C-alpha positions, 0 to 999 in steps of 0.5 A: 153083681150080675153083668148087665146084658147089652144088645150088640146086633144090627136091629134097632135096640128100641125094638129088642126086649130088655131081656135080650139087651135092648130097651123095649119093656115087656108091656110095650113089647106086647103092644107092639106085637098086638099092633103088628098082628093087627096090621098083618091081619088087615092085609091077610086077604090080599095074601090068601087071594094069591096063595090060598093054600099057604096058611103060615101067615094066618098061623103066625098072626095067631101065634103073635096074638097068643104071645101077647096073652099071659102064659096060662091063657096062651097054654089054654089056647094051645090046648084048645087048638090041639083039641080042635084038630082032634089030636087030644082033648085033655088040657082044654076046658072049652072043647071036650 
């Protein structure tokens, strides 16, 4: 019998996925990530006004949204992102 994983960290276990020993189920984890991305995007303009050259928050929002998608859609989004920057076009069925 496999030993059940229990979370022993300092975060609230309601915000830790079941895979890591918390109580948050995957569908709720995706909803929480989408909500967090929506909230961050809502205030992104305030940050970019003060720090126009720092693209990390926008990239983090995009990554959160990609993480909410299923694996194949996320991989496709990554391939298209790479293709958009001209590094390579293979793997992206949208950008040729």
